[in-house]
C-alpha positions in Angstrom: 120.8 130.9 -99.0 120.9 134.6 -97.9 124.3 135.8 -96.6 123.9 137.9 -93.5 126.5 140.5 -94.4 127.4 140.4 -98.1 130.6 142.3 -99.0 129.8 145.9 -100.0 131.0 146.5 -103.5 129.7 150.1 -103.8 131.5 153.4 -103.9 129.8 156.8 -103.8 130.9 158.5 -107.0 133.9 157.4 -109.1 136.1 154.6 -108.1 139.4 156.2 -107.0 142.5 155.3 -108.9 144.3 154.8 -105.5 141.7 152.1 -104.6 142.6 150.2 -107.8 146.3 150.6 -107.2 146.0 149.5 -103.6 144.0 146.4 -104.5 146.7 145.4 -107.1 149.6 146.1 -104.7 148.0 143.9 -102.0 148.6 140.9 -104.2 152.4 141.4 -104.7 153.1 139.1 -101.8 150.8 136.3 -102.9 153.1 133.9 -104.6 150.5 131.3 -105.7 149.1 133.8 -108.2 150.3 133.6 -111.8 147.8 135.9 -113.5 145.5 138.8 -112.9 142.7 140.0 -115.2 141.3 143.5 -114.8 138.3 145.3 -116.3 137.8 149.0 -115.8 134.4 150.4 -116.9 134.6 154.2 -117.7 131.8 156.6 -118.4 132.0 157.7 -122.0 130.7 160.9 -123.7 128.0 159.3 -125.9 126.5 161.6 -128.5 122.7 161.9 -128.9 120.6 164.1 -131.1 119.7 166.3 -128.2 123.1 166.4 -126.4 126.2 164.6 -125.1 126.6 162.5 -121.9 128.4 164.4 -119.2 127.8 162.0 -116.4 125.9 158.9 -115.3 123.9 158.7 -112.1 123.8 155.1 -110.8 121.1 153.8 -108.4 120.3 150.4 -107.2 118.4 148.2 -104.7 121.5 147.8 -102.6 120.5 144.9 -100.4 119.2 142.9 -103.5 122.3 143.9 -105.5 124.7 142.8 -102.8 123.0 139.4 -102.4 122.9 138.9 -106.1 126.6 139.8 -106.3 127.4 137.2 -103.6 125.6 134.5 -105.7 127.5 135.6 -108.9 130.8 135.6 -106.9 130.2 132.1 -105.6 129.2 130.7 -109.0 132.3 132.2 -110.7 134.6 130.9 -108.0 133.0 127.4 -108.3 133.4 127.4 -112.1 137.0 128.7 -112.4 140.2 128.1 -110.4 140.5 131.6 -108.9 142.5 132.7 -106.0 140.9 136.2 -105.6 138.1 138.4 -106.8 137.4 142.1 -106.3 134.3 143.9 -107.7 133.5 147.6 -107.1 130.7 149.6 -108.7 129.9 153.2 -108.4 126.7 154.7 -107.1 125.6 158.3 -107.5 126.9 160.7 -110.1 130.0 159.7 -112.1 131.4 162.2 -114.6 132.6 161.3 -118.1 136.1 159.8 -118.0 135.8 158.5 -114.5 135.9 154.8 -113.5 132.5 153.3 -112.5 133.2 149.6 -112.5 136.4 147.8 -111.3 136.6 144.0 -111.7 139.8 142.2 -110.7 140.3 138.4 -110.6 143.4 136.4 -109.9 144.3 132.8 -110.7 147.3 130.5 -111.0 146.8 130.6 -114.8 146.0 133.4 -117.2 143.2 131.7 -119.2 141.1 131.1 -116.0 141.7 134.8 -115.0 140.8 136.2 -118.4 137.7 134.0 -119.0 136.4 134.5 -115.4 136.8 138.3 -115.6 135.0 138.5 -118.9 132.1 136.3 -117.7 131.9 138.2 -114.4 131.6 141.6 -116.2 128.8 140.2 -118.4 126.9 138.7 -115.3 127.2 142.0 -113.4 125.8 144.0 -116.4 123.0 141.5 -117.0 122.0 140.5 -113.5 122.7 143.2 -110.9 119.8 145.5 -110.2 121.8 148.7 -110.9 120.5 151.4 -113.2 122.3 154.4 -114.8 120.6 157.6 -115.8 122.7 159.5 -118.4 122.9 163.2 -117.6 123.3 165.2 -120.8 125.0 168.5 -121.3 121.6 170.2 -122.0 120.4 169.3 -118.5 118.1 166.5 -119.7 118.5 162.9 -118.8 117.6 159.4 -120.0 117.8 155.9 -118.4 120.8 154.1 -119.9 120.1 151.0 -122.0 122.9 148.3 -121.9 123.6 146.6 -125.3 
């Protein structure tokens, strides 16, 4: 089933720290939540023979990625007793040290939140049609390979 308007998860450039703080703060009044689990993906300065990563440029098939994210979201909600889920991913150029992926899940109990968050990150990395091109400090680039 294709959702007409899947929730947009994308930010152009790095995910702002204020966005992360705001999403967390919005949950302070929700008294049925007992646990949050958060994953923050950060661009790291990997070393290669011919240079060091200074940024990653993310691209995707946005409509396809949003539809797939909706499917993943529904599957994870069905599997775990979650009260809330937020996913945000960067597009465009993100420098070393900046946040490129923010995953935040809430539940009544910590184990559901922790397990769901971990599984959600793995599904995003494996199934979403998002690609990263590593920009090296010698002005060359190479498509990132996820391990």
